N, C-alpha and C positions, 0 to 999 in steps of 0.2 A: 573191302577192297576198292570200291568205287570212291568212297570218301578220301581214301588215302591218295588215290590217283588225282582226284581233283584238288586236293591240298598241294600236291606236288607240282601241278600245272600252275597253280597260283604263285607258288614260290619261284618257279622258273620265269613266269612273266614278270614278276617283281624284279627278279635278277636282271632280265633283259632290259627293262626300263632303266635300272640303275646304271648298267653298262652303257647304254645309249646316252644317258645323261652325262656321263663322263666323257664319251667319245665325240658325240655331235650334239651338244646341248642346244645350240641355236637352230640347227636344222630340225631337231625334234619339236621345239617350241613353234617354230614357223609352219611346219607341216601339219601339226596338230591344230593350228588355228583355223584351218580350212573347215567350214561347216560340212559335216558328214564324214570326215576322216577322223577315225578313232585312234586310240593308243596302239592297237595291234597293226592297223594299216599303216600308220606313220612309221612304226618300227620296221615293218616289212619293206616299205619303200626305201628307207634309208639303208637297210642291210642288203637288200637285193641290188640296189644301184650303187653300193659302196660309197655312200655319202654323196651321190649325184655327181661324182668327179668325172665319169666318162660320158655323161649325158649333155649333149650340146643343144638339143631342141626338144620341144614337147613331142614332136613326131617320133623321135628316138625312144622316149619314155613310153609312149602308147604302143609302139611295135615291141618293146622289151617286155611289156606286160601281156602281149598277145592279143591286143584289142584292135589292131589295125585292120581295116577292110581288105579283103582280096577278092579278086574276080575269078570265077570258075568257068573258063572257056577254052576251047581248043579250035581254033580256026573259025569256020562258019557253021560247022556241023553240030557242034555240041555247045549249047548255051545253058549256063547254070546261074542260080542266084548268087549274089554277093554274100559272103559270110565273113566272119572274123578269122584271123590268121590262125590262132591258137598255137603258135610256135614259141610263144614266150612262157613265163613262169606260171604254171597252173595255180599254185597256192596264192600268188599275188592277184591273179585274175579273180579267184573265188572270193578273196577278202574285198577286192574292189566292187565286186557284184553286190555284196551285202552292204558296203558303204553307199553304193548308188541307191539302194532302196531306202536307206536312211536319209540321204541327201535330198531325195525328192520331197521330204517333209521339212527339212530344216534349212536347206540352201535355196534361197529365192531364184538364183540363176539356173540352177538344175531343175527345179520345179517348172520354171517357165519353158525350158528346153523340152522337157518330157511332155508337157501339155501341148506344146506347139507341134511336136512330132505326131502325138496321138491324133490331134485334129487333122493332120494331113493324111491319116490313114496308116501310119506305121504300126506294127505290132508292139506289144508291151515290152517284149525282150529287145527289139531294136531300140526302143526308147531307153531302156536301161543301159544298153551298151553305149549309147550316145552320152548318157549321164556319166558313165564310168570315164569316157574320154574327156568330158568336161571337167571332171574332178582331177584328172591327171594334168590337164592344161593349167588348172588353177594352182595345183601343187607345184608344177614347174615354174609358173610365174612367181610364186612366193619365193621359191628357192633361188631363182635368177635374181630377183630384186632384193633378196635377203631382208624381207620385211613381213610382218604379220598380214594375214589375210584381211582384206577391207571389203565388205559385202557390197558397198555402194560405190565402188571404184568405177569410173568411166574412162576408158582410154581415149586419148586425143586422136581423132580420125583426121587424116590429112585431106 
């Protein structure tokens, strides 16, 4: 039974990739070019955002995934730690979390961010959430510019 179900999952994933290749081939290629984003994550990003048609900024994308920071406070009497919002799509957040673990090894910008935050005293999970946000920013930049990911890209600072 397990083998039959695994075969069915593989067939469904292949069918999803084929449909995405027909629907948004350029977006699939560009999103997959970001180091750390795999086939499943690219497919989920494209499907959940409907081809990025309603996403105007990277902040909207981060909020949509449920990774935006939120403050827990009520006046001056109750102070809480900042946490992520978790109001977005849980399946997307789960896949991005796993992508962040991979990106720490393969994506130089994400690795540098994680190591810098750990050196400042942040916890491992805080670093991973920051890497998830970094990946979403990279994906949004790739989609906005309609270009492949360039690992050595340096933005012109005014």
